[in-house]
N, C-alpha and C positions, 0 to 999 in steps of 0.2 A: 740438156744433156740427153743424148739418146742412149739406148741400151748398149750400144757398142763402145761408148766412151766412158769406160769405167776406170777408176784410179786406185786399183788395188795396190797396197803396199806403200802409199803415201800417207804420211802422218801429218797432223796439224791442219791449220785453217787454209781452205782453198780460196782462190780469188776467181770470181766468175763474172762474165758479162751476161746480163739478163736480157733475153730476146722475147719476142712474141712466141709463146708456146714451148720454148726450150732455153737452155743456158749454154754458154760456151766457156769452157775452162781455159783461164788465162794463166793460172799457177795451181798445180795439182795439190790436193789435200783430201781430208776425210769429211770436213764439215765447213759450214759458214755459220755466222752468228746473226741472230735476228736483229734487225735494225731497231726494233721497239723494245724488246725484252732483254736482249743480250744472250738469250739461251742459244746453245749450240744446236745446230740442225744437220744431222748426217746428210750427205749428198743425196742418198737414195730415197730420203724422206722429204726432201724439199719440194713443196707443192705451191707456195705463195711467194710472189715477188712483184716488184714494180719495175717496169721497163723504163719509165720516165725517171724515177729516182734512182734506179739502179741499186735496190735494196732487197734483201731476203726477209721473209717473215715466217715465224714459227707456226702460225695458224691463221685462219680467216679473221678472227677477232683482233689480232695484231695488225693485220692488213687494213682492216676497217679503221682502227684507231688512227693509223698514220694517214689514211685518206681524209679523215675528219680534221686532223691537225693541219695538214696542208691546205685544206679548204678554208679553214679558219684563218690561217696566216695569210692567204691570198686576200681574203675579205678585209682584213686589217691594213693591208698595204696600200 
């Protein structure tokens, strides 16, 4: 999301498309939920996501946890 794509006035969970270096709003809202912890992340605080998995993360630790989980699952398959 760039600085011109603000969603003022929209309540609830947003639906986003995660791209390289930015996100695209599919359905407007105030926040997304971390795919690992379930915590809400206000859109203006969203910094970590996976393009491949199309998931947001609350912080770098949650992102690393998901990377390690997916690497482990790939190794088991």
